[in-house]
N, C-alpha and C positions, 0 to 999 in steps of 0.2 A: 504494500500499500504506499504510494509515494508520500514522502514527508521531507521536503528539502531542508537541509541544515548545513551550517558551517562549523568547522572545528577549529579551535585555537589552542593548541597544546603549548605548555610551557616547556620549551626545549632545553631549558637550563636545569630542569628537575631530573634527578637520577631515576626517580620512580617512573616519570613519563617517558624517559629515554630508554627504559629497559626493553628487552625483546618482547615480552608479553604485552606491555602497553602499546608498543609500536605496531605489533601484529593487530591488536584490537582497533587501533586507530585506522589502520589501513582497511580493515574489514568494514568499519562503519563509514570510512571515507569513500570506499568504493560504492557502498549502498547509497550514500548521499549523492555521489556523482550521477548515478543512474536516476535517482529520484528527482534531481534538480531539473531534469528535462521537463517536468510537470509544472514548473513555475519558479519564481524567485524563492530564495531561502526564507524559511519562516521560523527557524530556530537556530540560535547561536549557542555553542557549547564551549565553555573554557574548560580545559583539562589541566589539572594541577596534581602535583604530589604534595604530601605533607611537608616536604622540604621546599616547597615554593614559597615565595614571599607572601606573607599574610595568610597562608593556608591554615596554619595551626589555629588561629583565632576562629576562622570560619568553621573548622572542624569541631572545635570545642563547643561552639554555639549550637551546632546541629546535633552533636551526639553526647556531649558531657563526658566523653571517654578519652583516654590518652591516644594520641595519633600514631602510636608505634606498634599496635597490634597487626601482625602479618595478615595480608589478604583482605584488608578492610577498606571500606569505601563510604563515601557520602556523595549524594546527588542532591543539590539544592538549587534555589532560584536566585537570580539577581535581576536588576533592572534591564540588563541587556540580554538575558536568556537564562541558561542553565550553567551551573558550576559543578564540575566533577572533581572529586579529590580522592586519591588513593594513597594508602599507607605505603604501598610498594607497587611494583609492576603488575602483580596479580590483582591487587585492589583496584588499580586503574582499569585494567582489562574487564574485571567483573562489572564495574560501573558502566562502561561503554557497552558491553554486551547486554546488560539489562535494558539500557535505552533501545538498543536495536531489537531486542525481543519484544518490548512493548510496541515499538513502531511498526514492526512487521505484523504483529497479531491484532493490534487495535487501531493503529494509525495515530496514536497520541501518547503522551507521557503523562502518567497520573501517579497519585500517591506521594507526591513530594511534600517534605524532604524524605529521601530514601537513605538508609544507611545499612551497612552490613558488617558483621564481625563473625568469623567462623567459630562454631562451637567445638569443632573437631579438626585437628591438624590434618588427618588423613581422611580423604573422601574418595574411595577408589572403586574401580571396576576391574574385572578379571576377564580377559579374552583369551581363549585357548586355540591353539593350532594343533589338531589331533588327526587330520585326514588330508593327505595331499590332494585327493580328488575333490574334496569339498572346500578346503581352506586356501589352496594356492591362489585362486582367482582373486579373492579380496586382499590377500596378504601382498601380492605384487602390484595391486592397483592403487596408484597414487591418489586418484580421485576419491577412492574409498577413504583413504587416510585423511584427506583434506576435510571432507564432510563430517566423518565420524569424530575426529578430534575436535572440530569446531563445535559440534553438538555437546561433547563432554565439557569443554571449556565454558560454553554458554550456561551450563547448569552447575558450574563451580566444582565439577569433579576434578580433583587435582592429582589423581594418581591413576595410572593405567599399567596393569601388568599384562604383558603378552607372554603367555606360557607355552613353551616348547616342552616336549617330552612328558606330558601328562596324559598322553593317550593310552598308556600301559601302566599297570601296577605290578611290579615284579612279585612273583609268588602267588598271583591271583589270576593270571590270564594265559592259561595253557591254550595253545592253538592260534593265538594272535600273531600274525606275521607283519602287520602294518608297522613300519619303523622309520618312515621318512621324518627327518628332523627329531627323532627320538633321542638318540645320543647326538645332540645337535651340533656340536662343534665342527666336525668335518664337513657338514652341510653348509657351513657358513664361511670358514677360513681355511687356508692352506698353510701349514707349518713344515717347511722343507726339512728342518732339522730332525723331525720325528718320523717322517715318511708315512704319516697317517692319511688315508684317503678313503672315499666311498667309491667302491668299484662301480664303474659304469656311470658315475655322475659327471656330466660335462662341466668343464671349468666355468663356462658362461652361466650355467644354471646356479652353481655355487656362488658366483659373483653377484648374480641377480638376487639371490637370497639375502646376501649381506647388504646389498644396496637397499633392499626393501626395509631391512631392519634399521639401517642408518637413516633412511628417509623418515620412517615412522617415529623414531626416537627424537630426531632433530625437530620435526614438526610439533611433536608433543611438547618438547622443551620451549619452543617458540611461543606456545600458547600458555605457558605457565603450568604445564602438567608434568609431574615426575613420571618418568617412563622406567618401569622395571622390566627386565627380561627374566623370565623364569626358565631355569634349566632343571627340570624335575627328574630327569633320568641321567644317570651316570654309568649304568651298566652297558655292556656291549652286546652280550648274548640275550636272547629272549628266553622266556620260561621253557623249562625242559629242553634246552639247547635247540629250540626250533630255529630253523634258518629263516631270517627275515627277508623281506623283499629287496632290501638293500644291504650290502655287506660292507662293514667297516674293517678296513685292513690296516695293519701296522700297530695296533694297540696291543700291548703285552702287560702281564701283571707288573713287570718292572717299570714300565714307563707311563702306566695309566694315569696315576695322579699328577705326575709332572706334566704330561700332555694336557690334561684338563685345565691345570692352572695356567699354562702358557697360552692355551686357546682362549680362555676367558680374558686374560690380559689383552690379547690381540684384538678380540671383539670390542672390548672397552676402548682401546686406542682408536679403532676404526670407526666407532660409533660414539662420539663425545656426548651425544644427547642422552645416553643411558645414565640414569641417576642411581639405579640400584639393580642388584641381582638376587633373585629368589632361588633358594635351594631346598629340595626335599632331602633331608639328612637321615632318614630311616631306611629300613631294608627295601621298601618299595622303589627306591631309586636305583636298585640293582647292585648296591654296595653292602655286602654282609656286615652285620653289627657284631661287635663294636668297630668303629671305623674312624676314630679320632685322628689317626695319622693321615689318612686320605684327606679328610676335610681340612686339617691344618694346612696341608700343601695347597689346597684350592683356595683357602683364605689368603694365603701369601700371594697367590697369583692375582687375586682381585686387588690386594694392596699395591702390587707392583705396577698397577696402571698409573700410579703417580698422581691421582686427583681424587677428590672426595667421592666415594661410592658407598652406598649403603648395602648391607647384606641382610636379606630378609630370610630368616630361617623358619621353615614350616615346622610347627611345634611338635607334631606327632613324633614320638620316640626321641626327641632331642635330649641328649644326655648332658649332664653337667660338665663333662670333660669337653664335649664338642662346643658347647656354649662358651666355656671358658677360653677355648682356642680362638673362637671368633672375636671375643672381647680383646684378647691379648694381641690380635692382629692389628689393632688400631682402627678398625672399621667402625662405622656407625651401624650398630647391631639392632635389628628389629626381630622380635619373635612374633610370628603371626599365628594366632590360635584359632581353631574352629570356633565359631560363635556358639552353635549348638548342634553337635554331631555334623553330618554332611547334608543338612536339610535347611531349607528356608523355613524358619520356625516362628513361633510367637516372639514378640519383641522383648525378650529378657533371656539372660543366661540361665540355664537349667539350675534349679535350686539344688539338685543332686544329680550325679551321674548314675548310670545303671550299676548294679552290684557287680556285673561281669566286667566292668571297666576298672575296678579297683585294683591296686597293685598286688602282685603275687611274688613270693620269694624265688620260686624256681619255675622254669618253663622249658618244655621239650620243643625248642625251636631254635636251633643253632644259628640260623640265618637272621633271626629277629629277637635276639636275647634281651635287648633293651626295650623295644616297643611292646613285646608281649609279656615282659616280666615286671621289673621294678618300675618302669616308666609307662606301664600300661594305661594309667589314668590320663596320659597326655594325648590320647588318641582323638578325643571328641569334645574338648572344651578348653578352658583357660588353665586347667591343671594347677600347678603351683608357681606359675610365672608372674604373679601379681605382688610379689614382695615389695615393700616400700623401699628397701635398701638396694634395689636392682640398679644395675648400670647399663641397661638396654631398654629399648622402647618395645611397647606391645601394641599390636593391631589385631582386630578381630576379622576373620574372613567368613562370610556367609556362603555356604555351599549350595549346590543346585539340586539335590536329590528329590526334593518335594515337587517341584514344578519347573518345567523346562520350555514348554510350548505355548501354553495359554497366557493370555495377558495377565499382568499383575499391576495393581496400582491402588494403594490405600494410603492416603495422607496420614492417617492416625498411626498406622503401623510404621510408616517411614519415619515419622517424628519419634515414635518409640524406639526404633532402631538407633536413631541419632542420640537420644538421651542416654541409652545404655552403652553407647560406643566408648564413653569415657570412664566406664566402670573400672575401678582399680587404678585409675590414673592412666588409662590406655590413650593412645593417640587418635584412635578412630576406627574406621571399618572399611572393609573391601567386600564387594559383592560380585560373585559369578554373575555374568549377564545372561539374559535369556538366550536360549539355544546353545548354552555351554555344553560341550561334549557331543554336539551333533556329529555323527560319523565316527565316534570314538571306537577304539579297539577293532579296527578293520571293518567297520560297518558302513563306511562312506560310499556314496553313489554319485554318479555324474549329475551336475546341475547345481553345485554349490550347496548352500544351506537352505534351499527352498523346502518348504513344508506343506505347500498347498498343491492339490491336484487341480483345483479350480483356478485357472490363470487370472481370473478377475480379482482374486484375493491376494495374489503374490505381489511382493515388493521388488521383484527383479533381483539384481545383484545387491541391492541395499536392504537386506532382510532385517537389519537392525531398526529400520525406520518404523516397523510395526510397533516396536516397544518404546517409542519416543516418550510416552507418558511415564514409563518406568525410570528412564534416565532423568527426566525432569524432576520427579518426586524424590528419588534417592539423592541426587546431587544437591538440590536446593534445601531439602530438609536435613540432610547430614551437615550442611553448612549452618543452618539455623532451624531447629526443630519448631520454633515459633513463627516461621515465615508466614507472611500474608497469603491466604488462599488465593489471592488474585494472581499469584505467580503461576499457578497451574490452571486456574479457571479461565484465564484468558486464552490458553491453548485449547481447552475444551469448547469454549464458546466459538472460537474460530473454526474448530473442526466440525462441531455438531450443531452450531446455532445456539442462541440464548435459551430456547425451550428445551433442547436436548441436553445441554451441558449439565444441568442440575441432576438429572436422572442418570446420565452417564457416570458422573462422579460417584453418586450414591450406589449405583448398581455394582460397579467394579470394586468399590471400596469394601463392601460387605462380602462380595464373592471372594475377594483376595484373602480373606481371613479363614476360609474354609480348609484349604489344604495345609497351611501351617498348623492349625489346630489338630487336624488328623495326624500329622507327622509326629507331633509331641505326645499326644494322648495315647496313640496306638502305634508305637514305634517298633514295628515289626523288625526293622534293622536300622542301625545308625549309619550304615554304609550307603552312599548314593549309588553304588554299583549293584546293590541288592534290592533296595526298596525304592519304588517310584510310585507314590500314591496317585500322582496325576493320571497314570495309565497302569493302574493297580494290577499286579499278578495275584490272582485269587488265592487266598489261604483258606482251605476248606473247613467247614464246621461239622458236616455229617459224619456219622460213625466214629466219633471221637476226634475227628479233624486230622486226617492224615497229613504229616509234615510235607510242606512244599520244598522241593530240592534246592530251590534258590535261597530259601530263608534259613535253612538249618545252620549254616555257617555262623550266623550272627543273631541267633535267638536262643532262648533257654529251653531245656527239655520241659515238657514233651513236644515243643515246637508247634503248638496248636494255636488257633485263633484266640481261644479264651485265656491262654497264659502269656500271650505276647505282652512284652513289657512296655511301659511308657519310657520315653526318653527323659522324663523328669519324674522319677518315682517318689519324690518328696511331695509333689503337687497332685499327681494323677494316680488313681488306683487302676489296677488291671481289671478285666472282667471277672476273673477268679476272686480277686480281692473284694470286688463289689458284691459278689455272691456271698462271701463269708460274712460281710456286714449284714446283708439283707436276711441271712438265716440266723443271725444272732451268734455266730461263731467268732466274730471279732467286733470290737467296739468301733463306732464311727470315729474318725480321726480328723475330719475336716477336709480331707482330700477330695478332689473332683472325681466323681464316680462315673461309671458308664452311663448312667442315667443323665447326668449333667452334660456330658460331652454330646450325647445324642440330642438332647434338648437344644443345646447351643447350635449344633449343626443344622438341625431343622429350622431354627429361627433365622440363621444366616441365609440358608437356601431359600426360604420363603421371602425374606426381604429382598434378596437379589432377584428373584423371579418377578416380584411385583414391580421393582424398580426398572428392570430391563423391559418389562411390558409397557411401563409409562414412557420409557425412552423410545421404544418403537412407535408408539402413538405420537410422541412429540416430534419425531423426525419424519414421519410418514408424509406430512403435508408440506414439507419444505424441500428446497433444492438440495440435491445430494443425498436424498433418502436411501438410495441404493448404492451409495459410495462404498468402496472397499473398507474405509475406516468404520463406517456404520455397521456394515455386515460383519466384519471381524469382531467388533465389540459385542454384538448380539450373540454371535455363535459362542464366543469364549465365555461370556457371563452365563449363558444358559448351560454350557458344559459344566462350569464350576458349580452352579447351583444343583445340577443333576448329580454331581459327585458328592455334594453335601448331603442330598437325600439318600444316596446309596449308602454312604458310610454310617449315617444316623440309623438307618433301618438295619444295616448289617450288624452294627454293634448291639442293637436291641435283640437281633436274632441270636447272636453269640451269647448274650446274657441269658436269654431263655433256655438255650441249649445247656449252659453250664448249670443252671438251676435244675433242669431235668436230670442231668447225670448226677447231681448232688442228692436229689430227693426221690427220683423215680416217678414223679408226677408227670403224666403225659400232657397235662394242661400246659405246662411250660414248653413242651416240644411243639404243641399246636401253636402257641404264640410264636415260637422261633420260626416255624414254617411260614406263618402269615407275614412276619416281618421280612423274612428273607425273600419272599415273593415280591414284596414292595421294593426291596433293594435291587433285585433282578430287573424289574421293570424300569427303575430309575437309570440303571446302567444302559438298558436298551435305548432310552431316550438320548443319553449322551452319545451313544454310537451313531444315532440318526443325525443329531444336530451337528456332529463333527464330520459329516460326509465330505465336506469340501477339502479336508486334509488328505494328504497322501496316505495310501494304504500301508506303507512301510516307513514309519517315522523312527529312524534308527539312531540310538544313542549308545549302542554297544552291539556286540555280535550275538550274544545270548538272547533267547526268545523273550525273556522278561524285560529286555531293554530296547525292544523294537516292536514294530507293528502298528496296530490301530486299536481304538477302543472296541471295535466290532470283533476283533480277534479274541478278546477276553470273555465274550458272552457265553460261549459254549461251556467253559469251565464253571462259570457261575450257575448256569442252568442245570448242569449235571449235579452240582452240589445241592441245589434246591430239590431236584428230583430225588437224590439219595436221602435227603432229610424227610421228604414226604414218605418214602418207602420205610424209613425207620419209624416214622410215626404210625404207619399202617400196622407195623409188627409189634408196636409197644403196648404192653398192658396199661390200663388206665392209671394204676398206681394210686397213691394217696391224693386227697384233695389239696390243691395248692394253698399254701399259707399266705401267699403274696399275690395280689392282683396286679400283674404287670401292666395290663392295659389301662387300669385305673391310674397307676403311677404315671404312665406315659401321658395320659390325658391331663393329669394335674400338673405335670411338668416338675417331677421330683427333683430335688436339689441335693447337693452334697451335704447341706447342713444337717439333714436327718438320715438321708439314704433310705428312708422308709415311706416317703410320700408327702413331704411338705410342698405347698404350692410353689410354683416357679416364682422366683423373685421375692420369696418370703424374707422379711427383714432379718438381718443378722442381729447379734447383740449390740446394744447401743453403747459401744465402747470406742474410744479414740486413742490414738498414739501419736505423739510428736517425736520423731527420731532425734537423737542428739546430733548436734553438728559435727562433733568429733569426740574421740576418747583418748585418754593418755595411756599408753602401754604400761602395764603393771599396776594400774588403779582399778578398783572395782567399778563396774559400769552398771548402774541401776537403770532398768528400762521399765516404763510405767504405762499402764492402760488406765484411762480416766473414764468415769461413767458408771452407772449402776450395774449394767449387765443383767442377765436373766437371774431370777431367784434360784438359789442352789447351784450357781455356776462354779466351775472350777477352771483355772487358767494355768496353762503350761507355756513356758518359753522354749522354743527350739532354736539353737544357734550353732554356728561353726565359723571357722576362719574362711576367708575367701581362698580356699585351697581345696580343690576337688578331690584330693587324695584322702581327705578327712571325712568322718561321719558326724552326724549331729549329736550334740549334747542336749538333753532335755531336763529342765528343772522346773519345779512348781513355783507359780507366783503366789504371793501372800496378799491377803486383803489389806488395804490401806484405807484411810478416811475417805478418799475420793475415787477408789478404784482398786487396782492391783499393781504389784511391783515384783519384779524378779531381778536377781543380781547375777551378772557374769563376773566371776572372781578375777582378781588381779593376776593371779597365776596364768589365767587363760588369756587375758587381754595383752599380756606381755609376749607379743609375737610380732613379726613383721608384716602381718596381714590385717586388712580390714575385717569387719564382721558382718555376716548376713544372718538375719533372724526373722522369726515370725511367731505369733502367739496362736495357740489353739485354745479356744473357749468351749468348754463342755457344759451343756445345759442340763436342767434337772431331768429331762426325759431321755437323756442319753445322746441327744443331738450334739453335733460338733461344727464349729466354724473356724476357719483360718482368718487371722487378721495380719496383714491384708490378704484378702482373697483375690481371685481373678475377677476383674469387672466384666460386665457384659460386653464392653467394647474390646476386651482382651489386650489392651494396649499398654498396660503398666505391669511391673513385676509383682508376683505374689510373695514378696518379702521386703523387708527394710534392710538398709545398709548403714552401718556405722563406720565412719572413716577414722583410721588411725591418725592421731595428731602428729 
């Protein structure tokens, strides 16, 4: 939309003269030059740095904050037009890009004065190269990098990892032969002193690979984006000594580490825009554990580049010795931990990891003695890396197991991810982007990352454009969790019209909460290469629930639907645990039960369906009603809502079946059959609505990582039929003591687990967390308010160290409520504390304070920060 303007940058300012600011000025200037053909300039913009004359006073007047916060900006008005001030080059760039975004989408600049200061130092996305046939086209395409990097910078995403070598996990991928850029170095550089080469790889192809890496990293740096290159694989041979499609020659046990170090140094010298190197340092990299000598040599190679380079260590299996070697190398060390297993989860760190992740003293796994033994607890969370006396930085990485294809976009969850990104003093977060792992493990096919069979829905080579709303929300809300909704609503309005924008936002927001809730509450596996709820591989219920071959490796015996663990067992009960409470075999403990999760899923699915129906009505009468954006939005929200109905009904079916096996009452089995039939029909609707997608959506070679929703229907229908047959053969048994249908209709909650109405008020108790605590001093934590008569209160707490288990202590009555004490001997540690209260009512009911809100966007625990 034309809006002519003139720019007046202060060329004496170091901030304005920086590469990022100069790039943004050129982008806005080019746009203004094009727009000026429509008429005379209507807007004058002075562009200043905080080092410009008079800028500090203007900054203070507009913000009241110091002008030295990195990546900060102010946009204000003056009699002659607008004034842009940035604290540094990135700040100037963000201000100018904000102007351009507003002008492009609305034709005007509003909301002045504007200011911004980042809440998180790191706001990253993760892009993977895992398939030559699918990824080479975009990797070598400079136009792709120009557009994609500009999109990231526009939304204040300041870190990009391009990951090589993550297409295979050593020890887990027998039969995979795809190995292009797996052991990446010889595909990028030639080191004559070592004689290492890739057989059959033309020199010009190797040079093109390096040129693409150089271009991408240089252009990222020019936009103020830290570019990290990930070398996730160091091994040469594939699993079981399988011969890969490409043969690396010249690497021996004697020169392996030295070659890797020299190659990384050469790449860093050739690509000055690379700001950091990411390394997977456990056995899945192909280097047997322990391997401190190998990694020390590699760190020395990075240091030898002779310029500041960060090293980002994937935290899984990271030993104290390897971490010490990295620190001693003089590098800027980051430890990047999985946010919550390998899934897009609810916006909080799990209150507890699974029992199977706790450390063990001995392990029968010579190749993985660290990861599967004493450091086992590092696999799926922040582990013990949040010590206050650490001399390394921490970042959280959100993995893609939950959802890879369908749209995602919830402002409340994005803000929640932002607020929890600084937990434990961490620097921020990095997200695997949508379509991560497409074509992984040798499953790639010609046509790039295309996922649509219907050409009208495809984005061509720019597949990432479908997910523009994801990048906008993640980037802008990681920057500021309290960002004005206008920052995303202007895009929704430009895309869907004023009438459609409101319902588009609401529909996708609630639909986007469905699969994260499923992943955490019913965590069949923590591994993204095993569990994919978005295209669920069915785990049977009938006849005791025969184990699914794909889930056995990362689930607990007997590997059935009813015993599948939560990924946060402190907050969520399993189906089997819910049954124990319902039958009076265990006391309610305030955790979310199967009844709660099913109720929540139904509510989300219903609201998403209603909202997307309203969206269809709102867009039907306006231009662009059949646009690809509108159609994709409708399809994906309807699919997500259908998945919510499926999992709600299947969880209820599993609950009914567990009650049947525990009591022998066929009435529970009848309930299970009826609810499983509902689930099967919901899945059928998902398969129909997603017919525009390709029939083989491959994110791995195994059947459970590829295909289409329609492929899963037969397994679901067989299980329903087997359950019906089991019912037909079952004796009536005793009368059921619990009316599950009535509980479902009432919306039973975790407070009672026996049938309180949905939304029933919890105890009227409140807690104000302490701002901080002093190590070695007793910490008194209080609940104020009357609470229910006859209540009892317990405090559950632990250090922010996932290797530890909870301590529970009773609270005592005080004049205005309850108080519990964490003794000084426990606070005397290098960790923060996380804690929650469990309130037991007179009828046996239990509530957690804090509990999970209906919005699911805040943590179910409090944090006390070490002073």
